[in-house]
C-alpha positions as a Python dict, from the first residue, in 0.01 Angstrom:
ca = {
    (1, 'M'): (0, 0, 0),
    (2, 'S'): (-279, -190, 82),
    (3, 'R'): (-293, -411, 445),
    (4, 'T'): (-215, -743, 282),
    (5, 'A'): (96, -590, 91),
    (6, 'R'): (210, -403, 445),
    (7, 'L'): (153, -742, 643),
    (8, 'F'): (381, -933, 338),
    (9, 'Q'): (609, -659, 364),
    (10, 'L'): (654, -687, 797),
    (11, 'M'): (742, -1082, 771),
    (12, 'Q'): (993, -951, 532),
    (13, 'S'): (1154, -771, 749),
    (14, 'L'): (1131, -963, 1041),
    (15, 'R'): (1272, -1204, 799),
    (16, 'R'): (1578, -983, 728),
    (17, 'H'): (1682, -803, 1016),
    (18, 'A'): (1863, -996, 1329),
    (19, 'P'): (1635, -1103, 1620),
    (20, 'P'): (1480, -921, 1822),
    (21, 'V'): (1436, -619, 1607),
    (22, 'T'): (1299, -265, 1767),
    (23, 'A'): (899, -205, 1682),
    (24, 'A'): (1058, 152, 1591),
    (25, 'Q'): (1269, -18, 1335),
    (26, 'L'): (974, -258, 1182),
    (27, 'A'): (753, 75, 1178),
    (28, 'E'): (1032, 278, 994),
    (29, 'D'): (1081, -51, 737),
    (30, 'T'): (657, -63, 670),
    (31, 'G'): (597, 309, 685),
    (32, 'V'): (342, 317, 973),
    (33, 'S'): (278, 428, 1303),
    (34, 'L'): (385, 227, 1602),
    (35, 'R'): (10, 153, 1699),
    (36, 'T'): (-42, 18, 1354),
    (37, 'L'): (235, -174, 1396),
    (38, 'Y'): (138, -337, 1693),
    (39, 'R'): (-187, -424, 1529),
    (40, 'D'): (-13, -553, 1232),
    (41, 'I'): (220, -766, 1417),
    (42, 'E'): (-115, -920, 1642),
    (43, 'A'): (-309, -993, 1277),
    (44, 'L'): (2, -1170, 1186),
    (45, 'R'): (26, -1400, 1483),
    (46, 'G'): (-362, -1489, 1440),
    (47, 'L'): (-264, -1541, 1102),
    (48, 'G'): (-22, -1808, 1248),
    (49, 'A'): (322, -1654, 1258),
    (50, 'I'): (475, -1720, 1571),
    (51, 'I'): (671, -1425, 1687),
    (52, 'D'): (837, -1371, 1981),
    (53, 'G'): (915, -1063, 2222),
    (54, 'T'): (695, -784, 2318),
    (55, 'A'): (666, -369, 2294),
    (56, 'G'): (943, -191, 2440),
    (57, 'Y'): (1181, -551, 2355),
    (58, 'G'): (1180, -614, 2042),
    (59, 'Y'): (1074, -899, 1829),
    (60, 'A'): (1181, -1213, 1654),
    (61, 'L'): (1016, -1442, 1396),
    (62, 'T'): (1030, -1797, 1538),
    (63, 'E'): (808, -1997, 1249),
    (64, 'D'): (514, -1865, 995),
    (65, 'A'): (453, -2201, 870),
    (66, 'A'): (80, -2118, 877),
    (67, 'L'): (148, -1840, 632),
    (68, 'P'): (161, -1894, 211),
    (69, 'P'): (475, -2051, 119),
    (70, 'M'): (668, -1849, -9),
    (71, 'M'): (769, -1873, -432),
    (72, 'F'): (1075, -1905, -567),
    (73, 'D'): (1180, -1910, -935),
    (74, 'D'): (1298, -2235, -1123),
    (75, 'E'): (1644, -2153, -1052),
    (76, 'E'): (1633, -2061, -687),
    (77, 'I'): (1472, -2380, -671),
    (78, 'E'): (1770, -2559, -850),
    (79, 'A'): (2022, -2356, -641),
    (80, 'I'): (1825, -2465, -312),
    (81, 'V'): (1800, -2835, -370),
    (82, 'L'): (2131, -2828, -483),
    (83, 'G'): (2263, -2691, -167),
    (84, 'L'): (2068, -2911, 83),
    (85, 'R'): (2192, -3218, -148),
    (86, 'D'): (2575, -3134, -102),
    (87, 'V'): (2469, -3104, 264),
    (88, 'Q'): (2346, -3432, 257),
    (89, 'A'): (2656, -3537, 100),
    (90, 'I'): (2953, -3398, 323),
    (91, 'A'): (2753, -3325, 642),
    (92, 'D'): (2790, -3474, 982),
    (93, 'P'): (2491, -3700, 1020),
    (94, 'H'): (2268, -3480, 1231),
    (95, 'L'): (2312, -3193, 966),
    (96, 'A'): (2239, -3441, 701),
    (97, 'R'): (1939, -3569, 846),
    (98, 'A'): (1850, -3218, 893),
    (99, 'A'): (1932, -3123, 520),
    (100, 'K'): (1717, -3425, 406),
    (101, 'N'): (1402, -3362, 605),
    (102, 'A'): (1387, -2937, 502),
    (103, 'L'): (1363, -3096, 134),
    (104, 'T'): (1097, -3280, 220),
    (105, 'K'): (908, -2976, 446),
    (106, 'L'): (1003, -2783, 145),
    (107, 'Q'): (839, -2943, -96),
    (108, 'A'): (527, -2981, 105),
    (109, 'R'): (519, -2600, 103),
    (110, 'L'): (572, -2529, -256),
    (111, 'P'): (267, -2494, -458),
    (112, 'D'): (240, -2843, -663),
    (113, 'T'): (401, -2705, -1003),
    (114, 'Q'): (695, -2627, -780),
    (115, 'A'): (721, -2903, -592),
    (116, 'H'): (732, -3180, -857),
    (117, 'R'): (992, -2925, -998),
    (118, 'L'): (1220, -2969, -651),
    (119, 'K'): (1133, -3323, -658),
    (120, 'Y'): (1291, -3393, -975),
    (121, 'A'): (1562, -3116, -1045),
    (122, 'V'): (1832, -3124, -1282),
    (123, 'L'): (2073, -3034, -1082),
    (124, 'A'): (2216, -3348, -795),
    (125, 'A'): (2559, -3384, -564),
    (126, 'D'): (2737, -3624, -498),
    (127, 'R'): (3064, -3722, -356),
    (128, 'I'): (3292, -4012, -470),
    (129, 'I'): (3569, -3921, -195),
    (130, 'R'): (3352, -3860, 140),
    (131, 'P'): (3483, -3656, 411),
    (132, 'P'): (3687, -3791, 725),
    (133, 'Q'): (3395, -3890, 978),
    (134, 'P'): (3411, -3605, 1286),
    (135, 'T'): (3571, -3791, 1580),
    (136, 'I'): (3332, -3527, 1821),
    (137, 'D'): (3014, -3448, 1832),
    (138, 'V'): (2975, -3182, 1557),
    (139, 'R'): (2625, -3092, 1669),
    (140, 'A'): (2793, -2946, 2062),
    (141, 'L'): (3038, -2813, 1844),
    (142, 'R'): (2791, -2564, 1652),
    (143, 'Q'): (2575, -2533, 1950),
    (144, 'A'): (2933, -2381, 2153),
    (145, 'T'): (2950, -2184, 1855),
    (146, 'W'): (2696, -1994, 1825),
    (147, 'D'): (2685, -1945, 2193),
    (148, 'E'): (2991, -1840, 2203),
    (149, 'R'): (3168, -2039, 2416),
    (150, 'T'): (3502, -2155, 2465),
    (151, 'I'): (3588, -2543, 2427),
    (152, 'Q'): (3808, -2759, 2556),
    (153, 'I'): (3989, -3060, 2246),
    (154, 'D'): (4266, -3268, 2271),
    (155, 'Y'): (4423, -3246, 1942),
    (156, 'V'): (4629, -3455, 1682),
    (157, 'D'): (4856, -3252, 1440),
    (158, 'V'): (4961, -3360, 1078),
    (159, 'H'): (5281, -3548, 1192),
    (160, 'G'): (5075, -3737, 1492),
    (161, 'T'): (5181, -3464, 1797),
    (162, 'P'): (4903, -3434, 2049),
    (163, 'T'): (4845, -3118, 2193),
    (164, 'Q'): (4596, -3002, 2450),
    (165, 'R'): (4382, -2647, 2289),
    (166, 'C'): (4171, -2395, 2453),
    (167, 'V'): (3974, -2275, 2169),
    (168, 'D'): (3751, -1998, 2084),
    (169, 'P'): (3497, -2119, 1832),
    (170, 'L'): (3405, -1945, 1537),
    (171, 'G'): (3273, -2097, 1245),
    (172, 'I'): (3320, -2436, 1029),
    (173, 'V'): (3461, -2497, 697),
    (174, 'F'): (3454, -2709, 466),
    (175, 'L'): (3800, -2726, 262),
    (176, 'K'): (3848, -2961, 3),
    (177, 'E'): (3801, -3318, 122),
    (178, 'T'): (3793, -3200, 527),
    (179, 'H'): (3588, -3001, 784),
    (180, 'N'): (3759, -2747, 934),
    (181, 'L'): (3665, -2538, 1288),
    (182, 'I'): (3830, -2143, 1287),
    (183, 'G'): (3905, -2081, 1567),
    (184, 'W'): (4133, -1861, 1810),
    (185, 'C'): (4340, -2072, 1960),
    (186, 'H'): (4445, -1987, 2299),
    (187, 'L'): (4769, -2187, 2322),
    (188, 'R'): (4971, -2044, 2025),
    (189, 'K'): (4775, -1703, 2054),
    (190, 'A'): (4677, -1680, 1736),
    (191, 'Y'): (4393, -1790, 1444),
    (192, 'R'): (4419, -2180, 1343),
    (193, 'N'): (4212, -2434, 1171),
    (194, 'F'): (4156, -2708, 1325),
    (195, 'R'): (4031, -3073, 1116),
    (196, 'L'): (3726, -3196, 1309),
    (197, 'D'): (3809, -3588, 1274),
    (198, 'R'): (4176, -3516, 1470),
    (199, 'M'): (3996, -3380, 1736),
    (200, 'R'): (3923, -3592, 2083),
    (201, 'N'): (3720, -3524, 2329),
    (202, 'L'): (3525, -3231, 2333),
    (203, 'A'): (3427, -3033, 2671),
    (204, 'I'): (3251, -2738, 2616),
    (205, 'T'): (3359, -2494, 2870),
    (206, 'S'): (3173, -2233, 3080),
    (207, 'R'): (3421, -1854, 2960),
    (208, 'S'): (3214, -1665, 2711),
    (209, 'F'): (3370, -1485, 2407),
    (210, 'R'): (3019, -1302, 2360),
    (211, 'P'): (2986, -1054, 2190),
    (212, 'R'): (3281, -1085, 1985),
    (213, 'R'): (3255, -1398, 1764),
    (214, 'I'): (3172, -1209, 1399),
    (215, 'P'): (3389, -957, 1425),
    (216, 'M'): (3639, -1272, 1516),
    (217, 'L'): (3542, -1445, 1238),
    (218, 'R'): (3628, -1213, 964),
    (219, 'E'): (3956, -1154, 1104),
    (220, 'A'): (4001, -1495, 1118),
    (221, 'I'): (3888, -1533, 782),
    (222, 'D'): (4089, -1242, 639),
    (223, 'V'): (4428, -1423, 870),
    (224, 'L'): (4356, -1718, 733),
    (225, 'S'): (4252, -1749, 365),
    (226, 'S'): (4602, -1637, 241),
    (227, 'C'): (4700, -1993, 331),
    (228, 'W'): (4396, -2142, 156),
    (229, 'P'): (4584, -2269, -145),
    (230, 'E'): (4345, -2280, -484),
    (231, 'P'): (4141, -2594, -518),
    (232, 'S'): (4324, -2661, -798),
    (233, 'A'): (4684, -2634, -660),
    (234, 'M'): (4529, -2799, -305),
    (235, 'T'): (4733, -3109, -232),
    (236, 'A'): (4712, -3309, 86),
    (237, 'E'): (5027, -3175, 142),
    (238, 'S'): (4971, -2802, 110),
    (239, 'R'): (4611, -2867, 334),
    (240, 'D'): (4804, -2988, 577),
    (241, 'S'): (5038, -2703, 576),
    (242, 'A'): (4761, -2465, 661),
    (243, 'Q'): (4645, -2657, 972),
    (244, 'S'): (4741, -2620, 1331),
}
């Protein structure tokens, strides 16, 4: 394997593994010794890749903007454009702006022919009926979810009854026409959906449930998915019945 091919394979390994990834794992992926792996890490840094970490701790790829752009085929470009434009149509303002910026950055990184295809993609996304606007800071909620921090909210259910909830936030999903938080409700002692437009007064607590978010999210989806009707059968009444 040429050195160029090996460095490319190392970049792919850094992208693929959850950080921090150990030098031993990277060396195994690329089929080299630890000494060669350390030299390859420094070579990538010299090319402009921002790689955090040291030997004995593990490595995390932060940014590789100075490296040659990743190539996409035509359908991959259409899929990326459609996905990011849908985010712009349905997401909260911060995430919608991030999707727009991501498209702009991607267009700047692609070769001219592919950048042209991205700019004038055949597929588009728009929503005649926009989802209800969240009544909390969704960016703060996303951060609490990443940090695996328990939150406190005031919540109004489908009947207009207010309650105070303590929730372990696991993920945010878009169901039909509304954004929903999937979480473990300490009040109900069960997994629940919480519509973001019915949440008020979000507060992030110091209580951590790390590192259980991923297994809890898998379990929550298994439990709650049986309550989620098929899109064609979903009505306002059936959607509300799935809310806590």
